[in-house]
Predicted model as a PDB file, atoms N, CA, C, CB and O in Angstrom, pLDDT in the B-factor column:
MODEL        1                                                                  
ATOM      1  N   MET A   1      39.731 -43.498  -0.600  1.00 61.00           N  
ATOM      2  CA  MET A   1      39.837 -41.916  -1.621  1.00 61.00           C  
ATOM      3  C   MET A   1      38.394 -42.287  -2.109  1.00 61.00           C  
ATOM      4  CB  MET A   1      41.347 -41.706  -3.245  1.00 61.00           C  
ATOM      5  O   MET A   1      38.004 -41.283  -2.706  1.00 61.00           O  
ATOM      6  N   ALA A   2      37.514 -43.144  -2.140  1.00 69.00           N  
ATOM      7  CA  ALA A   2      35.994 -43.232  -2.753  1.00 69.00           C  
ATOM      8  C   ALA A   2      35.211 -42.647  -1.867  1.00 69.00           C  
ATOM      9  CB  ALA A   2      35.390 -44.662  -3.022  1.00 69.00           C  
ATOM     10  O   ALA A   2      34.133 -42.191  -2.250  1.00 69.00           O  
ATOM     11  N   ASN A   3      35.625 -42.542  -0.428  1.00 86.00           N  
ATOM     12  CA  ASN A   3      34.705 -41.557   0.152  1.00 86.00           C  
ATOM     13  C   ASN A   3      35.257 -40.002   0.212  1.00 86.00           C  
ATOM     14  CB  ASN A   3      34.375 -42.058   1.601  1.00 86.00           C  
ATOM     15  O   ASN A   3      34.453 -39.182   0.657  1.00 86.00           O  
ATOM     16  N   LEU A   4      36.581 -39.512  -0.205  1.00 87.00           N  
ATOM     17  CA  LEU A   4      36.526 -38.233  -0.452  1.00 87.00           C  
ATOM     18  C   LEU A   4      36.202 -38.061  -1.333  1.00 87.00           C  
ATOM     19  CB  LEU A   4      37.301 -37.617  -0.353  1.00 87.00           C  
ATOM     20  O   LEU A   4      35.772 -36.910  -1.262  1.00 87.00           O  
ATOM     21  N   SER A   5      36.032 -38.466  -2.457  1.00 87.00           N  
ATOM     22  CA  SER A   5      35.523 -38.094  -3.658  1.00 87.00           C  
ATOM     23  C   SER A   5      33.686 -37.701  -3.569  1.00 87.00           C  
ATOM     24  CB  SER A   5      35.933 -39.407  -4.670  1.00 87.00           C  
ATOM     25  O   SER A   5      32.904 -36.863  -4.016  1.00 87.00           O  
ATOM     26  N   GLY A   6      33.675 -38.864  -2.725  1.00 88.00           N  
ATOM     27  CA  GLY A   6      32.015 -38.357  -2.221  1.00 88.00           C  
ATOM     28  C   GLY A   6      32.004 -37.294  -1.574  1.00 88.00           C  
ATOM     29  O   GLY A   6      31.166 -36.517  -2.031  1.00 88.00           O  
ATOM     30  N   ILE A   7      32.712 -36.790  -0.466  1.00 90.00           N  
ATOM     31  CA  ILE A   7      33.301 -35.474   0.300  1.00 90.00           C  
ATOM     32  C   ILE A   7      32.896 -34.800  -0.599  1.00 90.00           C  
ATOM     33  CB  ILE A   7      34.845 -35.218   0.680  1.00 90.00           C  
ATOM     34  O   ILE A   7      31.691 -34.648  -0.801  1.00 90.00           O  
ATOM     35  N   VAL A   8      33.908 -34.212  -1.384  1.00 90.00           N  
ATOM     36  CA  VAL A   8      34.110 -33.574  -2.724  1.00 90.00           C  
ATOM     37  C   VAL A   8      32.853 -32.930  -3.131  1.00 90.00           C  
ATOM     38  CB  VAL A   8      34.553 -34.588  -3.808  1.00 90.00           C  
ATOM     39  O   VAL A   8      32.493 -31.756  -3.050  1.00 90.00           O  
ATOM     40  N   LYS A   9      32.153 -34.194  -3.682  1.00 91.00           N  
ATOM     41  CA  LYS A   9      30.606 -33.904  -4.724  1.00 91.00           C  
ATOM     42  C   LYS A   9      29.643 -33.388  -3.535  1.00 91.00           C  
ATOM     43  CB  LYS A   9      29.735 -35.675  -5.655  1.00 91.00           C  
ATOM     44  O   LYS A   9      28.533 -32.911  -3.771  1.00 91.00           O  
ATOM     45  N   GLN A  10      29.996 -33.481  -2.672  1.00 93.00           N  
ATOM     46  CA  GLN A  10      28.472 -33.200  -1.376  1.00 93.00           C  
ATOM     47  C   GLN A  10      29.002 -32.008  -1.286  1.00 93.00           C  
ATOM     48  CB  GLN A  10      28.205 -34.164   0.457  1.00 93.00           C  
ATOM     49  O   GLN A  10      28.091 -31.180  -1.305  1.00 93.00           O  
ATOM     50  N   LEU A  11      30.058 -31.503  -1.195  1.00 94.00           N  
ATOM     51  CA  LEU A  11      30.773 -30.211  -1.017  1.00 94.00           C  
ATOM     52  C   LEU A  11      30.509 -29.345  -2.110  1.00 94.00           C  
ATOM     53  CB  LEU A  11      32.234 -30.374  -0.885  1.00 94.00           C  
ATOM     54  O   LEU A  11      30.387 -28.161  -1.792  1.00 94.00           O  
ATOM     55  N   LYS A  12      30.349 -29.713  -3.718  1.00 94.00           N  
ATOM     56  CA  LYS A  12      30.004 -28.929  -4.464  1.00 94.00           C  
ATOM     57  C   LYS A  12      28.855 -28.575  -4.797  1.00 94.00           C  
ATOM     58  CB  LYS A  12      30.428 -29.108  -5.163  1.00 94.00           C  
ATOM     59  O   LYS A  12      28.546 -27.519  -5.349  1.00 94.00           O  
ATOM     60  N   LYS A  13      27.923 -29.754  -4.363  1.00 94.00           N  
ATOM     61  CA  LYS A  13      26.122 -29.584  -4.105  1.00 94.00           C  
ATOM     62  C   LYS A  13      25.970 -28.385  -3.496  1.00 94.00           C  
ATOM     63  CB  LYS A  13      25.301 -30.752  -3.045  1.00 94.00           C  
ATOM     64  O   LYS A  13      25.321 -27.463  -3.990  1.00 94.00           O  
ATOM     65  N   GLU A  14      26.741 -28.324  -2.054  1.00 95.00           N  
ATOM     66  CA  GLU A  14      26.182 -27.282  -1.139  1.00 95.00           C  
ATOM     67  C   GLU A  14      26.616 -26.135  -1.547  1.00 95.00           C  
ATOM     68  CB  GLU A  14      26.491 -27.409   0.240  1.00 95.00           C  
ATOM     69  O   GLU A  14      25.795 -25.222  -1.455  1.00 95.00           O  
ATOM     70  N   ARG A  15      28.242 -25.722  -2.221  1.00 96.00           N  
ATOM     71  CA  ARG A  15      28.696 -24.712  -2.665  1.00 96.00           C  
ATOM     72  C   ARG A  15      27.445 -24.008  -3.933  1.00 96.00           C  
ATOM     73  CB  ARG A  15      30.194 -25.177  -3.153  1.00 96.00           C  
ATOM     74  O   ARG A  15      27.268 -22.791  -3.874  1.00 96.00           O  
ATOM     75  N   ASP A  16      26.658 -24.809  -4.998  1.00 94.00           N  
ATOM     76  CA  ASP A  16      25.793 -24.492  -5.541  1.00 94.00           C  
ATOM     77  C   ASP A  16      24.436 -24.041  -5.166  1.00 94.00           C  
ATOM     78  CB  ASP A  16      25.823 -25.173  -6.075  1.00 94.00           C  
ATOM     79  O   ASP A  16      23.690 -23.224  -5.706  1.00 94.00           O  
ATOM     80  N   LEU A  17      24.322 -24.651  -4.286  1.00 94.00           N  
ATOM     81  CA  LEU A  17      22.858 -24.265  -3.489  1.00 94.00           C  
ATOM     82  C   LEU A  17      23.154 -23.030  -2.793  1.00 94.00           C  
ATOM     83  CB  LEU A  17      22.282 -25.445  -2.292  1.00 94.00           C  
ATOM     84  O   LEU A  17      22.149 -22.363  -2.547  1.00 94.00           O  
ATOM     85  N   VAL A  18      24.198 -22.568  -2.428  1.00 95.00           N  
ATOM     86  CA  VAL A  18      24.629 -21.608  -1.582  1.00 95.00           C  
ATOM     87  C   VAL A  18      24.479 -20.458  -2.536  1.00 95.00           C  
ATOM     88  CB  VAL A  18      26.055 -21.850  -0.957  1.00 95.00           C  
ATOM     89  O   VAL A  18      23.719 -19.501  -2.386  1.00 95.00           O  
ATOM     90  N   GLU A  19      25.628 -20.759  -3.931  1.00 95.00           N  
ATOM     91  CA  GLU A  19      25.540 -20.302  -5.114  1.00 95.00           C  
ATOM     92  C   GLU A  19      23.843 -19.527  -5.099  1.00 95.00           C  
ATOM     93  CB  GLU A  19      25.869 -21.631  -6.206  1.00 95.00           C  
ATOM     94  O   GLU A  19      23.919 -18.299  -5.139  1.00 95.00           O  
ATOM     95  N   LYS A  20      22.757 -19.941  -5.062  1.00 94.00           N  
ATOM     96  CA  LYS A  20      21.509 -20.013  -6.040  1.00 94.00           C  
ATOM     97  C   LYS A  20      21.099 -19.158  -5.049  1.00 94.00           C  
ATOM     98  CB  LYS A  20      20.576 -21.471  -6.492  1.00 94.00           C  
ATOM     99  O   LYS A  20      20.764 -18.027  -5.401  1.00 94.00           O  
ATOM    100  N   GLN A  21      21.035 -19.543  -3.515  1.00 94.00           N  
ATOM    101  CA  GLN A  21      20.160 -18.323  -2.804  1.00 94.00           C  
ATOM    102  C   GLN A  21      21.091 -17.159  -2.538  1.00 94.00           C  
ATOM    103  CB  GLN A  21      19.453 -18.781  -1.288  1.00 94.00           C  
ATOM    104  O   GLN A  21      20.454 -16.178  -2.153  1.00 94.00           O  
ATOM    105  N   LEU A  22      22.386 -16.956  -2.620  1.00 94.00           N  
ATOM    106  CA  LEU A  22      22.907 -16.007  -2.526  1.00 94.00           C  
ATOM    107  C   LEU A  22      22.391 -14.844  -3.803  1.00 94.00           C  
ATOM    108  CB  LEU A  22      24.251 -16.455  -2.420  1.00 94.00           C  
ATOM    109  O   LEU A  22      21.941 -13.699  -3.764  1.00 94.00           O  
ATOM    110  N   SER A  23      22.745 -15.872  -4.978  1.00 93.00           N  
ATOM    111  CA  SER A  23      22.040 -15.129  -6.334  1.00 93.00           C  
ATOM    112  C   SER A  23      20.387 -14.253  -5.866  1.00 93.00           C  
ATOM    113  CB  SER A  23      21.638 -16.679  -7.712  1.00 93.00           C  
ATOM    114  O   SER A  23      20.106 -13.063  -6.004  1.00 93.00           O  
ATOM    115  N   GLY A  24      19.752 -15.103  -5.439  1.00 91.00           N  
ATOM    116  CA  GLY A  24      18.093 -14.702  -5.013  1.00 91.00           C  
ATOM    117  C   GLY A  24      18.495 -13.666  -4.090  1.00 91.00           C  
ATOM    118  O   GLY A  24      17.867 -12.647  -4.376  1.00 91.00           O  
ATOM    119  N   LEU A  25      19.434 -13.439  -2.894  1.00 91.00           N  
ATOM    120  CA  LEU A  25      19.571 -12.623  -2.014  1.00 91.00           C  
ATOM    121  C   LEU A  25      19.906 -10.879  -2.725  1.00 91.00           C  
ATOM    122  CB  LEU A  25      20.700 -13.331  -1.110  1.00 91.00           C  
ATOM    123  O   LEU A  25      19.528  -9.761  -2.375  1.00 91.00           O  
ATOM    124  N   ASN A  26      20.837 -11.404  -3.914  1.00 90.00           N  
ATOM    125  CA  ASN A  26      21.220 -10.221  -4.539  1.00 90.00           C  
ATOM    126  C   ASN A  26      20.090  -9.637  -5.554  1.00 90.00           C  
ATOM    127  CB  ASN A  26      22.536 -10.501  -5.253  1.00 90.00           C  
ATOM    128  O   ASN A  26      19.989  -8.458  -5.893  1.00 90.00           O  
ATOM    129  N   ALA A  27      19.524 -10.376  -5.836  1.00 89.00           N  
ATOM    130  CA  ALA A  27      18.197  -9.856  -6.357  1.00 89.00           C  
ATOM    131  C   ALA A  27      17.059  -9.115  -6.090  1.00 89.00           C  
ATOM    132  CB  ALA A  27      17.753 -10.514  -6.569  1.00 89.00           C  
ATOM    133  O   ALA A  27      16.474  -8.244  -6.733  1.00 89.00           O  
ATOM    134  N   ALA A  28      16.837  -9.695  -4.880  1.00 87.00           N  
ATOM    135  CA  ALA A  28      16.090  -9.354  -3.895  1.00 87.00           C  
ATOM    136  C   ALA A  28      16.978  -7.292  -2.991  1.00 87.00           C  
ATOM    137  CB  ALA A  28      16.189 -11.178  -2.751  1.00 87.00           C  
ATOM    138  O   ALA A  28      16.648  -6.197  -2.536  1.00 87.00           O  
ATOM    139  N   LEU A  29      17.572  -7.733  -3.160  1.00 86.00           N  
ATOM    140  CA  LEU A  29      18.364  -6.826  -2.524  1.00 86.00           C  
ATOM    141  C   LEU A  29      18.297  -5.506  -3.540  1.00 86.00           C  
ATOM    142  CB  LEU A  29      19.876  -7.469  -2.258  1.00 86.00           C  
ATOM    143  O   LEU A  29      17.537  -4.578  -3.264  1.00 86.00           O  
ATOM    144  N   SER A  30      19.082  -5.478  -4.655  1.00 84.00           N  
ATOM    145  CA  SER A  30      18.900  -4.785  -5.869  1.00 84.00           C  
ATOM    146  C   SER A  30      17.415  -4.283  -6.180  1.00 84.00           C  
ATOM    147  CB  SER A  30      19.371  -5.681  -6.935  1.00 84.00           C  
ATOM    148  O   SER A  30      17.292  -3.199  -6.752  1.00 84.00           O  
ATOM    149  N   ALA A  31      16.457  -4.905  -5.886  1.00 81.00           N  
ATOM    150  CA  ALA A  31      15.075  -4.798  -6.235  1.00 81.00           C  
ATOM    151  C   ALA A  31      14.694  -3.745  -5.372  1.00 81.00           C  
ATOM    152  CB  ALA A  31      14.228  -6.079  -6.077  1.00 81.00           C  
ATOM    153  O   ALA A  31      13.956  -2.824  -5.723  1.00 81.00           O  
ATOM    154  N   PHE A  32      15.272  -3.891  -4.054  1.00 81.00           N  
ATOM    155  CA  PHE A  32      14.753  -3.187  -3.080  1.00 81.00           C  
ATOM    156  C   PHE A  32      15.838  -1.603  -2.935  1.00 81.00           C  
ATOM    157  CB  PHE A  32      14.712  -4.302  -1.681  1.00 81.00           C  
ATOM    158  O   PHE A  32      15.471  -0.542  -2.429  1.00 81.00           O  
ATOM    159  N   ALA A  33      16.929  -1.842  -3.427  1.00 77.00           N  
ATOM    160  CA  ALA A  33      17.514  -0.778  -3.141  1.00 77.00           C  
ATOM    161  C   ALA A  33      17.282   0.197  -4.616  1.00 77.00           C  
ATOM    162  CB  ALA A  33      19.048  -1.165  -2.658  1.00 77.00           C  
ATOM    163  O   ALA A  33      17.827   1.272  -4.868  1.00 77.00           O  
ATOM    164  N   GLY A  34      16.317  -0.551  -5.447  1.00 71.00           N  
ATOM    165  CA  GLY A  34      15.616   0.052  -6.953  1.00 71.00           C  
ATOM    166  C   GLY A  34      14.490   1.083  -6.149  1.00 71.00           C  
ATOM    167  O   GLY A  34      14.407   2.302  -6.301  1.00 71.00           O  
ATOM    168  N   VAL A  35      13.688   0.253  -5.286  1.00 69.00           N  
ATOM    169  CA  VAL A  35      12.423   1.029  -4.603  1.00 69.00           C  
ATOM    170  C   VAL A  35      13.116   2.324  -3.643  1.00 69.00           C  
ATOM    171  CB  VAL A  35      11.413  -0.214  -3.466  1.00 69.00           C  
ATOM    172  O   VAL A  35      13.232   3.468  -4.083  1.00 69.00           O  
ATOM    173  N   TYR A  36      13.416   2.028  -2.671  1.00 70.00           N  
ATOM    174  CA  TYR A  36      14.120   2.962  -1.727  1.00 70.00           C  
ATOM    175  C   TYR A  36      15.602   3.510  -2.173  1.00 70.00           C  
ATOM    176  CB  TYR A  36      14.262   2.199  -0.368  1.00 70.00           C  
ATOM    177  O   TYR A  36      16.535   3.554  -1.371  1.00 70.00           O  
ATOM    178  N   ALA A  37      15.680   3.796  -3.126  1.00 65.00           N  
ATOM    179  CA  ALA A  37      16.854   4.413  -3.443  1.00 65.00           C  
ATOM    180  C   ALA A  37      17.317   5.644  -2.751  1.00 65.00           C  
ATOM    181  CB  ALA A  37      16.795   4.657  -4.673  1.00 65.00           C  
ATOM    182  O   ALA A  37      18.500   5.919  -2.548  1.00 65.00           O  
ATOM    183  N   GLY A  38      16.278   6.372  -2.399  1.00 62.00           N  
ATOM    184  CA  GLY A  38      16.727   7.557  -1.498  1.00 62.00           C  
ATOM    185  C   GLY A  38      15.725   7.500  -0.325  1.00 62.00           C  
ATOM    186  O   GLY A  38      14.603   7.025  -0.501  1.00 62.00           O  
ATOM    187  N   SER A  39      16.055   7.899   0.669  1.00 61.00           N  
ATOM    188  CA  SER A  39      15.526   8.413   1.810  1.00 61.00           C  
ATOM    189  C   SER A  39      14.184   9.042   1.606  1.00 61.00           C  
ATOM    190  CB  SER A  39      16.430   9.320   2.361  1.00 61.00           C  
ATOM    191  O   SER A  39      13.168   8.526   2.072  1.00 61.00           O  
ATOM    192  N   LYS A  40      14.170  10.221   0.869  1.00 65.00           N  
ATOM    193  CA  LYS A  40      13.572  10.888   0.732  1.00 65.00           C  
ATOM    194  C   LYS A  40      12.772  11.034  -0.782  1.00 65.00           C  
ATOM    195  CB  LYS A  40      14.244  11.651   1.213  1.00 65.00           C  
ATOM    196  O   LYS A  40      13.406  11.677  -1.619  1.00 65.00           O  
ATOM    197  N   PRO A  41      11.265  10.426  -1.266  1.00 63.00           N  
ATOM    198  CA  PRO A  41      10.680  10.768  -2.153  1.00 63.00           C  
ATOM    199  C   PRO A  41      11.598  11.899  -3.095  1.00 63.00           C  
ATOM    200  CB  PRO A  41       9.455  11.147  -1.579  1.00 63.00           C  
ATOM    201  O   PRO A  41      12.348  12.730  -2.581  1.00 63.00           O  
ATOM    202  N   THR A  42      11.456  11.804  -4.043  1.00 69.00           N  
ATOM    203  CA  THR A  42      11.919  13.192  -5.206  1.00 69.00           C  
ATOM    204  C   THR A  42      10.588  13.979  -5.617  1.00 69.00           C  
ATOM    205  CB  THR A  42      12.701  12.540  -6.934  1.00 69.00           C  
ATOM    206  O   THR A  42      10.090  13.705  -6.709  1.00 69.00           O  
ATOM    207  N   LEU A  43      10.039  14.854  -4.875  1.00 78.00           N  
ATOM    208  CA  LEU A  43       8.768  15.526  -5.464  1.00 78.00           C  
ATOM    209  C   LEU A  43       9.373  16.834  -6.532  1.00 78.00           C  
ATOM    210  CB  LEU A  43       7.690  16.200  -4.016  1.00 78.00           C  
ATOM    211  O   LEU A  43      10.302  17.642  -6.538  1.00 78.00           O  
ATOM    212  N   LYS A  44       8.365  16.506  -7.273  1.00 85.00           N  
ATOM    213  CA  LYS A  44       8.646  17.616  -8.442  1.00 85.00           C  
ATOM    214  C   LYS A  44       7.492  19.106  -8.066  1.00 85.00           C  
ATOM    215  CB  LYS A  44       8.172  16.716 -10.301  1.00 85.00           C  
ATOM    216  O   LYS A  44       6.264  19.193  -8.064  1.00 85.00           O  
ATOM    217  N   ARG A  45       8.628  20.145  -7.769  1.00 86.00           N  
ATOM    218  CA  ARG A  45       7.932  21.090  -7.462  1.00 86.00           C  
ATOM    219  C   ARG A  45       6.819  21.863  -8.385  1.00 86.00           C  
ATOM    220  CB  ARG A  45       8.784  21.782  -7.088  1.00 86.00           C  
ATOM    221  O   ARG A  45       6.753  21.663  -9.597  1.00 86.00           O  
ATOM    222  N   ARG A  46       5.978  22.739  -7.709  1.00 88.00           N  
ATOM    223  CA  ARG A  46       5.162  23.205  -8.660  1.00 88.00           C  
ATOM    224  C   ARG A  46       5.559  24.759  -8.715  1.00 88.00           C  
ATOM    225  CB  ARG A  46       3.637  22.875  -8.324  1.00 88.00           C  
ATOM    226  O   ARG A  46       5.762  25.395  -7.681  1.00 88.00           O  
ATOM    227  N   LYS A  47       5.656  25.325  -9.989  1.00 93.00           N  
ATOM    228  CA  LYS A  47       6.005  26.372 -10.316  1.00 93.00           C  
ATOM    229  C   LYS A  47       4.521  27.351 -10.413  1.00 93.00           C  
ATOM    230  CB  LYS A  47       6.878  26.136 -11.555  1.00 93.00           C  
ATOM    231  O   LYS A  47       3.365  27.114 -10.760  1.00 93.00           O  
ATOM    232  N   LEU A  48       5.154  28.388  -9.976  1.00 94.00           N  
ATOM    233  CA  LEU A  48       4.004  29.502  -9.845  1.00 94.00           C  
ATOM    234  C   LEU A  48       4.433  30.784 -10.800  1.00 94.00           C  
ATOM    235  CB  LEU A  48       3.837  30.049  -8.116  1.00 94.00           C  
ATOM    236  O   LEU A  48       5.583  31.202 -10.668  1.00 94.00           O  
ATOM    237  N   SER A  49       3.788  31.256 -11.504  1.00 96.00           N  
ATOM    238  CA  SER A  49       3.828  32.644 -12.157  1.00 96.00           C  
ATOM    239  C   SER A  49       4.030  33.486 -11.545  1.00 96.00           C  
ATOM    240  CB  SER A  49       2.926  33.068 -12.714  1.00 96.00           C  
ATOM    241  O   SER A  49       3.620  33.360 -10.391  1.00 96.00           O  
ATOM    242  N   ALA A  50       4.575  34.500 -11.799  1.00 96.00           N  
ATOM    243  CA  ALA A  50       4.913  36.061 -11.309  1.00 96.00           C  
ATOM    244  C   ALA A  50       3.766  36.529 -10.932  1.00 96.00           C  
ATOM    245  CB  ALA A  50       5.515  37.095 -12.370  1.00 96.00           C  
ATOM    246  O   ALA A  50       3.847  37.083  -9.836  1.00 96.00           O  
ATOM    247  N   LYS A  51       2.417  36.535 -11.529  1.00 97.00           N  
ATOM    248  CA  LYS A  51       1.678  37.218 -11.697  1.00 97.00           C  
ATOM    249  C   LYS A  51       0.780  36.481 -10.117  1.00 97.00           C  
ATOM    250  CB  LYS A  51       1.188  37.236 -13.321  1.00 97.00           C  
ATOM    251  O   LYS A  51       0.342  37.103  -9.149  1.00 97.00           O  
ATOM    252  N   ALA A  52       0.764  35.120 -10.359  1.00 97.00           N  
ATOM    253  CA  ALA A  52       0.155  34.376  -9.345  1.00 97.00           C  
ATOM    254  C   ALA A  52       1.140  34.582  -7.730  1.00 97.00           C  
ATOM    255  CB  ALA A  52       0.099  32.687  -9.997  1.00 97.00           C  
ATOM    256  O   ALA A  52       0.743  34.378  -6.582  1.00 97.00           O  
ATOM    257  N   ARG A  53       2.519  35.055  -8.209  1.00 97.00           N  
ATOM    258  CA  ARG A  53       3.217  35.188  -6.722  1.00 97.00           C  
ATOM    259  C   ARG A  53       2.720  36.710  -6.248  1.00 97.00           C  
ATOM    260  CB  ARG A  53       5.163  35.064  -6.790  1.00 97.00           C  
ATOM    261  O   ARG A  53       2.256  37.015  -5.149  1.00 97.00           O  
ATOM    262  N   ALA A  54       2.963  37.605  -7.443  1.00 97.00           N  
ATOM    263  CA  ALA A  54       2.526  38.782  -6.617  1.00 97.00           C  
ATOM    264  C   ALA A  54       0.876  38.493  -6.260  1.00 97.00           C  
ATOM    265  CB  ALA A  54       2.785  40.309  -7.546  1.00 97.00           C  
ATOM    266  O   ALA A  54       0.729  39.103  -5.201  1.00 97.00           O  
ATOM    267  N   LYS A  55      -0.112  38.024  -6.524  1.00 98.00           N  
ATOM    268  CA  LYS A  55      -1.267  38.180  -6.460  1.00 98.00           C  
ATOM    269  C   LYS A  55      -1.426  37.378  -4.538  1.00 98.00           C  
ATOM    270  CB  LYS A  55      -2.042  37.415  -8.016  1.00 98.00           C  
ATOM    271  O   LYS A  55      -2.319  37.587  -3.717  1.00 98.00           O  
ATOM    272  N   ILE A  56      -0.339  36.597  -4.425  1.00 97.00           N  
ATOM    273  CA  ILE A  56      -0.379  35.617  -2.990  1.00 97.00           C  
ATOM    274  C   ILE A  56       0.275  36.798  -2.124  1.00 97.00           C  
ATOM    275  CB  ILE A  56       0.726  33.856  -2.989  1.00 97.00           C  
ATOM    276  O   ILE A  56      -0.226  37.113  -1.045  1.00 97.00           O  
ATOM    277  N   ALA A  57       1.264  37.358  -2.569  1.00 98.00           N  
ATOM    278  CA  ALA A  57       1.766  38.706  -1.657  1.00 98.00           C  
ATOM    279  C   ALA A  57       0.499  39.369  -1.462  1.00 98.00           C  
ATOM    280  CB  ALA A  57       2.935  39.844  -2.434  1.00 98.00           C  
ATOM    281  O   ALA A  57      -0.240  39.115  -0.511  1.00 98.00           O  
ATOM    282  N   ALA A  58       0.272  40.131  -2.269  1.00 98.00           N  
ATOM    283  CA  ALA A  58      -0.651  40.781  -2.190  1.00 98.00           C  
ATOM    284  C   ALA A  58      -1.494  40.675  -1.164  1.00 98.00           C  
ATOM    285  CB  ALA A  58      -1.113  40.695  -3.075  1.00 98.00           C  
ATOM    286  O   ALA A  58      -1.456  41.453  -0.211  1.00 98.00           O  
ATOM    287  N   ALA A  59      -2.359  39.672  -1.270  1.00 98.00           N  
ATOM    288  CA  ALA A  59      -3.114  38.998  -0.273  1.00 98.00           C  
ATOM    289  C   ALA A  59      -2.832  39.024   1.090  1.00 98.00           C  
ATOM    290  CB  ALA A  59      -3.145  37.836  -0.544  1.00 98.00           C  
ATOM    291  O   ALA A  59      -3.603  39.402   1.971  1.00 98.00           O  
ATOM    292  N   GLN A  60      -1.237  38.438   1.289  1.00 98.00           N  
ATOM    293  CA  GLN A  60      -0.537  38.576   2.679  1.00 98.00           C  
ATOM    294  C   GLN A  60      -0.211  39.644   3.138  1.00 98.00           C  
ATOM    295  CB  GLN A  60       0.512  38.001   2.810  1.00 98.00           C  
ATOM    296  O   GLN A  60       0.332  39.715   4.240  1.00 98.00           O  
ATOM    297  N   ARG A  61      -0.508  40.848   2.293  1.00 98.00           N  
ATOM    298  CA  ARG A  61       0.157  42.293   2.554  1.00 98.00           C  
ATOM    299  C   ARG A  61      -1.446  42.606   3.482  1.00 98.00           C  
ATOM    300  CB  ARG A  61       0.667  43.548   0.729  1.00 98.00           C  
ATOM    301  O   ARG A  61      -1.517  42.860   4.685  1.00 98.00           O  
ATOM    302  N   ALA A  62      -2.611  42.492   2.511  1.00 97.00           N  
ATOM    303  CA  ALA A  62      -3.787  42.875   3.259  1.00 97.00           C  
ATOM    304  C   ALA A  62      -4.224  41.866   4.545  1.00 97.00           C  
ATOM    305  CB  ALA A  62      -4.944  42.946   2.199  1.00 97.00           C  
ATOM    306  O   ALA A  62      -5.011  42.297   5.389  1.00 97.00           O  
ATOM    307  N   ARG A  63      -3.771  40.749   4.628  1.00 97.00           N  
ATOM    308  CA  ARG A  63      -4.111  40.322   5.627  1.00 97.00           C  
ATOM    309  C   ARG A  63      -3.285  40.813   6.698  1.00 97.00           C  
ATOM    310  CB  ARG A  63      -4.200  39.122   5.508  1.00 97.00           C  
ATOM    311  O   ARG A  63      -3.984  41.187   7.640  1.00 97.00           O  
ATOM    312  N   TRP A  64      -2.192  40.931   6.872  1.00 96.00           N  
ATOM    313  CA  TRP A  64      -1.225  41.829   7.848  1.00 96.00           C  
ATOM    314  C   TRP A  64      -1.790  43.119   7.955  1.00 96.00           C  
ATOM    315  CB  TRP A  64       0.309  42.022   7.322  1.00 96.00           C  
ATOM    316  O   TRP A  64      -1.604  43.645   9.052  1.00 96.00           O  
ATOM    317  N   ALA A  65      -2.327  43.673   7.261  1.00 96.00           N  
ATOM    318  CA  ALA A  65      -2.671  45.152   7.098  1.00 96.00           C  
ATOM    319  C   ALA A  65      -4.094  44.996   8.154  1.00 96.00           C  
ATOM    320  CB  ALA A  65      -2.994  45.730   5.176  1.00 96.00           C  
ATOM    321  O   ALA A  65      -4.235  45.907   8.970  1.00 96.00           O  
ATOM    322  N   LYS A  66      -4.786  44.248   8.153  1.00 95.00           N  
ATOM    323  CA  LYS A  66      -6.135  43.589   9.132  1.00 95.00           C  
ATOM    324  C   LYS A  66      -5.471  43.877  10.276  1.00 95.00           C  
ATOM    325  CB  LYS A  66      -6.656  41.779   9.041  1.00 95.00           C  
ATOM    326  O   LYS A  66      -5.699  44.904  10.916  1.00 95.00           O  
ATOM    327  N   VAL A  67      -4.397  42.790  10.699  1.00 94.00           N  
ATOM    328  CA  VAL A  67      -3.674  42.757  11.934  1.00 94.00           C  
ATOM    329  C   VAL A  67      -3.303  43.591  12.718  1.00 94.00           C  
ATOM    330  CB  VAL A  67      -2.848  42.352  11.852  1.00 94.00           C  
ATOM    331  O   VAL A  67      -3.522  43.614  13.930  1.00 94.00           O  
ATOM    332  N   ARG A  68      -2.499  44.612  11.853  1.00 94.00           N  
ATOM    333  CA  ARG A  68      -2.137  46.091  12.403  1.00 94.00           C  
ATOM    334  C   ARG A  68      -2.865  46.911  13.083  1.00 94.00           C  
ATOM    335  CB  ARG A  68      -1.862  46.863  11.547  1.00 94.00           C  
ATOM    336  O   ARG A  68      -2.691  47.561  14.114  1.00 94.00           O  
ATOM    337  N   ALA A  69      -4.076  46.724  12.021  1.00 94.00           N  
ATOM    338  CA  ALA A  69      -5.585  47.853  11.990  1.00 94.00           C  
ATOM    339  C   ALA A  69      -6.142  47.399  13.542  1.00 94.00           C  
ATOM    340  CB  ALA A  69      -7.155  47.366  10.367  1.00 94.00           C  
ATOM    341  O   ALA A  69      -6.409  48.122  14.502  1.00 94.00           O  
ATOM    342  N   LYS A  70      -6.207  45.991  13.413  1.00 91.00           N  
ATOM    343  CA  LYS A  70      -7.017  45.368  14.936  1.00 91.00           C  
ATOM    344  C   LYS A  70      -6.208  46.178  16.128  1.00 91.00           C  
ATOM    345  CB  LYS A  70      -6.764  43.297  15.245  1.00 91.00           C  
ATOM    346  O   LYS A  70      -6.691  47.017  16.888  1.00 91.00           O  
ATOM    347  N   LYS A  71      -4.872  45.708  16.085  1.00 89.00           N  
ATOM    348  CA  LYS A  71      -3.936  46.073  16.605  1.00 89.00           C  
ATOM    349  C   LYS A  71      -4.090  48.022  17.190  1.00 89.00           C  
ATOM    350  CB  LYS A  71      -2.855  45.593  15.489  1.00 89.00           C  
ATOM    351  O   LYS A  71      -4.380  48.316  18.349  1.00 89.00           O  
ATOM    352  N   LYS A  72      -3.889  48.802  16.374  1.00 87.00           N  
ATOM    353  CA  LYS A  72      -4.112  50.011  16.720  1.00 87.00           C  
ATOM    354  C   LYS A  72      -5.280  50.211  16.948  1.00 87.00           C  
ATOM    355  CB  LYS A  72      -3.728  50.795  15.996  1.00 87.00           C  
ATOM    356  O   LYS A  72      -5.296  51.312  17.497  1.00 87.00           O  
ATOM    357  N   ALA A  73      -6.429  49.788  16.865  1.00 84.00           N  
ATOM    358  CA  ALA A  73      -8.027  49.966  17.536  1.00 84.00           C  
ATOM    359  C   ALA A  73      -7.801  49.793  18.671  1.00 84.00           C  
ATOM    360  CB  ALA A  73      -9.242  49.014  17.166  1.00 84.00           C  
ATOM    361  O   ALA A  73      -8.280  50.530  19.534  1.00 84.00           O  
ATOM    362  N   ALA A  74      -7.093  48.878  18.918  1.00 75.00           N  
ATOM    363  CA  ALA A  74      -7.534  48.281  20.402  1.00 75.00           C  
ATOM    364  C   ALA A  74      -6.241  48.935  21.588  1.00 75.00           C  
ATOM    365  CB  ALA A  74      -7.506  46.165  20.322  1.00 75.00           C  
ATOM    366  O   ALA A  74      -6.304  48.656  22.785  1.00 75.00           O  
TER     367      ALA A  74                                                      
ENDMDL                                                                          
END                                                                             
């Protein structure tokens, strides 16, 4: 019976060691999950004022007008 109690003691030691290792792995996994929560990082979009959008649209229309004028002239 003395041998059996030694085996039980050794198994409990091994269990405690494995529990420590698992808790370390769980901590590492939760740290990585926090860093890599999403596949894409969430970027904040910059907002343009209506005036800025109108200016950009006007510039684009002017560029297209140039292209059309070249096609007509050619």
